[in-house]
N, C-alpha and C positions, 0 to 999 in steps of 0.2 A: 061678602065673606072675607076677601083679601083685605078690605079696609078694616074689618074687625080684628083680623090677625095682626095687622100693623099696629093698631091701637094697643093690643095686648102686649106685643113685643116692646113697644115704647114704654108702657107702664112698668114692665119688668125691668127694663134698663133704668128707668127712673128710680124704682125701689132699690135696685142694686147700688146705684150711685148714692142714694140717701143712706143706705146701710153702711157703705164704706166711709162716708163722711162722719157718721155717728161714731163708728169705731175709731177713726182717726182722732176725733175730738176726745174720746175717752182715754186713748193712749197718751195724747198730748197732756191731758189734765193730770193723769197719773205721773207722767214724767215731771211735770212742773211741781207737783206735790212732793215728789222724791227729791228734786233739786232744792226746793225751798226747805225741806226737812234737813237735807245735808248741810246747807248753809247755816240753818238755825243751830244744828248740832255743833258745827265748826265754831260758830260765834260763841256758843256757851262753853264748850269743852276745849276748843282749839283743834287745829288740823292735825291729823294723826301722823306721827313720824317715829322712826326707829333711830336711835343714836348710839354713839360709842364715845367713851371717854378717851381722849387722845393721850398716848404715852410714848415716851422715847423707847426705841428698840434697836437691836443690831440687825441690819438688813444685809443678806448675802446677795451679791451681784454675780450672776451666772452667765456663762456663754454655752452654746450648744455645739457639740461635735458629733459627727456620725462615725461610728466604729463598727467593725465586722468581727464576728467571733472567729478566733484562730483555733483554740482548743480549750477545754475546761472553762476556766474563769478569765482567760486571756483574750483581749480584744485589741484591734488596731485600726487606725484610720489616718487620714491625711488632712492637714489644716493649712490655710493660707498664712502668709507672714503676719498679718494683723492679729490673728488669733494665736499664732505661735508665740508671739511676744508676751502673751498673757499667761502662758502655761509654764508650769515647773513640776518636777517630780514630787509626789506626795500630796498634791492638791486633791481635796475631797471632791467627790462627784456622786451622781446617782443616775439610774435609768428607771424609767417607768415601763415595766414589762407586763402588759395585760392588767394594769391597775395595781400591780405590786411594785413597791419602791425597793430597788436593790442598790445598796451603797457600794462605793468602790473608791479608787484613787488613780491618779496619773502614775504609771509605772515607768514610763520612758518618754523623753522628748528629743526628737532628732535634732542634731545641730547643723546638718547640711540639707539643702534642698534636694529632693529626689529628682533626678533628671527626667524621668519618664512621666512624672505627675506635675512637676513644678511647684510642689508643696512639701511640707515637713511631715515626717512620720511621727505618729503619737501612739503609744501603747497604753492600754488601760487594764487594770486588774480589778475585778469585781469580787465581792464577798461570797457570791453564790453562782453556781453554774446555771446559766439560762440560755435560751435560744438554741438554734442549730448551727452547725458549722457553716460559715459563710453568710449567716443572717445578719443584717444590719440593724442596729439600734441607735437611738439618740441618747447621748450622755450629756448631762447638765453639770458643767464644771464650775465650782465656786472660784472666781478669779479675784474677788475682793469682798471684804466685809466692812460695811459702813457702820461705825459704832455710834450709838445714842442719837439716832436720827428720828424725825417725825415722818412716818410713812402713812399715806392715805390711799384708799382704793381709787383706781383710775376712773371708774364709772361715776363717781360722785363729783368729779371736777367738770365744770362747765367753762366754755370759752366765750369771750366777747372780744372779737378782734384778736389782738395779741395778748390779752389779759386772761388770767385764770381765776376762777372763784369757786367757792363751795358755800354750803350753809352751815351755820353754827347756831346753837341754842344758848341764850343767856337770859336768866330770870324768867324762863317760860316763854320767851319770844324768839322768833326766827330772825336771823341777820345774815345778809349776804356778805361774805368775807373774801376780799382779794388776797391771793396767795402767790408766792414765787416758787415755781417748780424747777429744780435743778437736775433731776434725773427721773426717768420714767421707763418702766419695763413691766414684765409679767408680774413682778412682786408688788407693784403699785407705784405711786409717785412720791418722791422725796421732796418735802417742803422745806425751803430754806428761810422763808419769811412769811409772816401773816398769821401764823398760828403759834400757840405755846402749849406745853404739856398741861393736861388737866381740863382743857376745853372740850365741849361736847359737840362733836360733828354729826351732821345728819347723814345717815346711810340710806334710808328709805323714806319716801314721801316728800322729797324735796321739789318734785316737779310742779306741785301746786302751790308752793310757798311764795309769799310776797313779803317785802321788808316789814318787820315788826308784827308779823302774824303771831297770834297766840297759838301754841302747839300743845298737843296731847301726846305725851311720850308713851308709846305702846310697850316698848321694851328696850333695854340697853344691850346692844350686841357686843 
Protein backbone atom coordinates (compact mmCIF):
# COMPACT_ATOMS: atom_id res chain seq x y z
CA UNK A 1 0.00 0.00 0.00
CA UNK A 2 2.82 2.41 0.88
CA UNK A 3 4.57 1.53 -2.36
CA UNK A 4 1.41 2.35 -4.29
CA UNK A 5 1.12 5.71 -2.53
CA UNK A 6 4.72 6.53 -3.34
CA UNK A 7 4.12 5.76 -7.01
CA UNK A 8 1.03 8.02 -7.03
CA UNK A 9 2.94 10.86 -5.35
CA UNK A 10 5.80 10.53 -7.82
CA UNK A 11 3.33 10.56 -10.71
CA UNK A 12 1.68 13.72 -9.37
CA UNK A 13 5.06 15.39 -8.97
CA UNK A 14 5.99 14.40 -12.51
CA UNK A 15 2.70 15.74 -13.90
CA UNK A 16 3.14 19.01 -11.99
CA UNK A 17 6.68 19.37 -13.35
CA UNK A 18 5.49 18.70 -16.90
CA UNK A 19 2.63 21.22 -16.49
CA UNK A 20 5.03 23.92 -15.25
CA UNK A 21 7.43 23.27 -18.12
CA UNK A 22 4.63 23.48 -20.68
CA UNK A 23 3.43 26.80 -19.20
CA UNK A 24 6.98 28.15 -19.18
CA UNK A 25 7.35 27.19 -22.84
CA UNK A 26 4.06 28.90 -23.71
CA UNK A 27 5.05 32.10 -21.87
CA UNK A 28 8.51 32.10 -23.48
CA UNK A 29 6.98 31.58 -26.91
CA UNK A 30 4.54 34.46 -26.37
CA UNK A 31 7.34 36.72 -25.17
CA UNK A 32 9.49 35.83 -28.17
CA UNK A 33 6.57 36.52 -30.50
CA UNK A 34 6.03 39.89 -28.80
CA UNK A 35 9.74 40.76 -29.02
CA UNK A 36 9.90 39.72 -32.67
CA UNK A 37 6.73 41.71 -33.35
CA UNK A 38 8.19 44.79 -31.61
CA UNK A 39 11.43 44.60 -33.55
CA UNK A 40 9.53 44.08 -36.81
CA UNK A 41 7.40 47.13 -36.08
CA UNK A 42 10.49 49.19 -35.19
CA UNK A 43 12.18 48.09 -38.41
CA UNK A 44 9.16 49.07 -40.49
CA UNK A 45 7.99 52.24 -38.73
CA UNK A 46 10.97 53.23 -36.58
CA UNK A 47 11.48 53.38 -32.82
CA UNK A 48 8.89 55.59 -31.10
CA UNK A 49 10.17 58.93 -29.74
CA UNK A 50 8.83 62.29 -28.62
CA UNK A 51 10.74 65.34 -29.77
CA UNK A 52 10.91 69.10 -29.37
CA UNK A 53 12.12 71.74 -31.79
CA UNK A 54 14.93 73.62 -30.10
CA UNK A 55 14.59 77.39 -29.80
CA UNK A 56 16.46 80.14 -28.00
CA UNK A 57 14.82 81.58 -24.90
CA UNK A 58 15.50 83.81 -21.93
CA UNK A 59 16.29 81.72 -18.86
CA UNK A 60 15.99 83.09 -15.35
CA UNK A 61 18.64 81.95 -12.87
CA UNK A 62 17.28 81.83 -9.34
CA UNK A 63 18.59 81.36 -5.83
CA UNK A 64 16.60 80.23 -2.80
CA UNK A 65 16.25 82.06 0.49
CA UNK A 66 14.22 81.12 3.55
CA UNK A 67 12.07 83.92 4.94
CA UNK A 68 9.67 84.14 7.88
CA UNK A 69 6.43 86.09 7.98
CA UNK A 70 6.61 89.28 10.05
CA UNK A 71 3.13 90.68 9.36
CA UNK A 72 0.75 91.05 6.43
CA UNK A 73 2.82 90.64 3.25
CA UNK A 74 6.19 91.33 4.90
CA UNK A 75 8.75 88.57 5.35
CA UNK A 76 12.38 88.55 6.48
CA UNK A 77 15.31 86.17 6.52
CA UNK A 78 19.07 85.94 6.74
CA UNK A 79 21.50 85.00 3.97
CA UNK A 80 25.24 84.27 3.84
CA UNK A 81 27.68 86.56 2.02
CA UNK A 82 27.76 84.56 -1.23
CA UNK A 83 23.98 84.97 -1.66
CA UNK A 84 23.95 88.53 -0.29
CA UNK A 85 26.25 89.57 -3.14
CA UNK A 86 23.59 88.49 -5.65
CA UNK A 87 20.68 90.40 -4.10
CA UNK A 88 19.44 93.92 -4.60
CA UNK A 89 16.26 95.87 -3.87
CA UNK A 90 13.48 95.30 -6.40
CA UNK A 91 14.59 91.87 -7.61
CA UNK A 92 11.53 89.75 -8.52
CA UNK A 93 10.83 86.52 -6.67
CA UNK A 94 8.08 84.05 -5.97
CA UNK A 95 7.05 81.53 -3.33
CA UNK A 96 5.18 78.29 -3.92
CA UNK A 97 2.62 78.18 -1.14
CA UNK A 98 0.55 75.00 -1.25
CA UNK A 99 0.86 74.85 -5.03
CA UNK A 100 -0.07 78.51 -5.50
CA UNK A 101 2.61 80.78 -6.98
CA UNK A 102 2.77 84.10 -5.12
CA UNK A 103 4.96 86.81 -6.66
CA UNK A 104 6.91 89.43 -4.78
CA UNK A 105 10.20 91.34 -4.65
CA UNK A 106 13.21 92.08 -2.49
CA UNK A 107 12.25 95.05 -0.29
CA UNK A 108 15.46 95.52 1.70
CA UNK A 109 19.00 94.14 1.73
CA UNK A 110 21.10 94.64 4.86
CA UNK A 111 24.50 96.27 4.37
CA UNK A 112 26.04 95.05 7.62
CA UNK A 113 26.46 91.53 8.98
CA UNK A 114 24.17 90.83 11.92
CA UNK A 115 26.44 90.01 14.86
CA UNK A 116 24.15 87.37 16.40
CA UNK A 117 23.62 85.44 13.14
CA UNK A 118 26.79 86.15 11.16
CA UNK A 119 24.59 86.79 8.12
CA UNK A 120 22.81 89.62 6.30
CA UNK A 121 19.18 90.59 6.89
CA UNK A 122 16.92 90.49 3.82
CA UNK A 123 13.31 91.67 3.74
CA UNK A 124 10.75 90.45 1.20
CA UNK A 125 7.44 91.97 0.12
CA UNK A 126 4.82 89.63 -1.37
CA UNK A 127 1.80 90.59 -3.44
CA UNK A 128 -0.54 88.53 -1.26
CA UNK A 129 -0.92 87.81 2.43
CA UNK A 130 -0.03 84.16 3.04
CA UNK A 131 1.09 81.87 5.86
CA UNK A 132 0.93 82.56 9.59
CA UNK A 133 3.11 84.77 11.73
CA UNK A 134 6.52 83.20 12.17
CA UNK A 135 5.94 80.59 9.45
CA UNK A 136 8.91 80.05 7.13
CA UNK A 137 8.60 79.81 3.35
CA UNK A 138 11.12 79.41 0.52
CA UNK A 139 11.46 82.40 -1.81
CA UNK A 140 12.96 81.87 -5.27
CA UNK A 141 14.77 85.05 -6.25
CA UNK A 142 15.73 85.85 -9.84
CA UNK A 143 19.40 86.84 -9.68
CA UNK A 144 20.21 86.79 -13.39
CA UNK A 145 18.50 86.39 -16.76
CA UNK A 146 20.41 84.66 -19.54
CA UNK A 147 19.14 86.05 -22.87
CA UNK A 148 18.72 83.98 -26.02
CA UNK A 149 20.22 80.71 -24.79
CA UNK A 150 19.58 77.09 -25.69
CA UNK A 151 18.19 75.27 -22.66
CA UNK A 152 17.39 71.54 -22.58
CA UNK A 153 15.92 69.33 -19.83
CA UNK A 154 18.52 67.82 -17.51
CA UNK A 155 17.02 64.33 -17.74
CA UNK A 156 17.70 63.92 -21.49
CA UNK A 157 21.44 64.46 -21.06
CA UNK A 158 23.63 61.36 -20.74
CA UNK A 159 27.25 61.27 -19.61
CA UNK A 160 30.17 59.23 -20.88
CA UNK A 161 33.12 60.03 -18.66
CA UNK A 162 33.41 63.81 -18.69
CA UNK A 163 31.44 64.13 -21.94
CA UNK A 164 27.75 65.04 -22.28
CA UNK A 165 25.48 63.97 -25.09
CA UNK A 166 21.82 63.77 -26.07
CA UNK A 167 19.86 62.47 -29.04
CA UNK A 168 18.66 64.47 -32.03
CA UNK A 169 16.58 63.52 -35.07
CA UNK A 170 17.73 64.36 -38.58
CA UNK A 171 15.85 63.17 -41.68
CA UNK A 172 13.96 60.59 -39.62
CA UNK A 173 17.11 59.06 -38.11
CA UNK A 174 18.49 59.23 -34.56
CA UNK A 175 21.96 60.63 -33.91
CA UNK A 176 23.91 60.87 -30.68
CA UNK A 177 25.17 64.43 -30.32
CA UNK A 178 27.97 65.63 -28.04
CA UNK A 179 27.20 68.93 -26.28
CA UNK A 180 28.96 71.42 -24.01
CA UNK A 181 26.98 72.40 -20.90
CA UNK A 182 27.94 75.64 -19.17
CA UNK A 183 25.24 75.85 -16.52
CA UNK A 184 22.76 73.43 -15.02
CA UNK A 185 20.07 73.84 -12.39
CA UNK A 186 16.37 73.27 -11.79
CA UNK A 187 15.51 75.17 -14.97
CA UNK A 188 17.52 72.76 -17.13
CA UNK A 189 20.95 72.78 -18.78
CA UNK A 190 22.34 75.68 -20.80
CA UNK A 191 24.10 74.36 -23.91
CA UNK A 192 27.02 76.42 -25.23
CA UNK A 193 28.06 74.18 -28.13
CA UNK A 194 26.84 71.13 -30.06
CA UNK A 195 23.31 72.31 -30.84
CA UNK A 196 21.69 75.05 -32.85
CA UNK A 197 18.16 76.52 -32.97
CA UNK A 198 15.67 74.55 -35.02
CA UNK A 199 17.14 71.12 -34.34
CA UNK A 200 14.88 68.32 -33.08
CA UNK A 201 15.92 66.95 -29.68
CA UNK A 202 14.56 63.66 -28.34
CA UNK A 203 12.71 64.06 -25.03
CA UNK A 204 11.25 60.57 -24.63
CA UNK A 205 12.21 57.18 -26.01
CA UNK A 206 15.96 57.83 -26.24
CA UNK A 207 16.97 54.95 -23.93
CA UNK A 208 16.50 52.33 -26.69
CA UNK A 209 18.11 54.33 -29.49
CA UNK A 210 21.22 53.40 -31.44
CA UNK A 211 23.08 55.58 -33.93
CA UNK A 212 21.21 55.95 -37.24
CA UNK A 213 18.08 54.22 -35.93
CA UNK A 214 14.93 54.98 -37.86
CA UNK A 215 12.45 56.77 -35.57
CA UNK A 216 8.69 57.17 -35.46
CA UNK A 217 7.78 60.58 -34.03
CA UNK A 218 4.82 60.17 -31.69
CA UNK A 219 4.38 63.85 -30.97
CA UNK A 220 6.30 67.09 -30.76
CA UNK A 221 6.42 68.37 -27.18
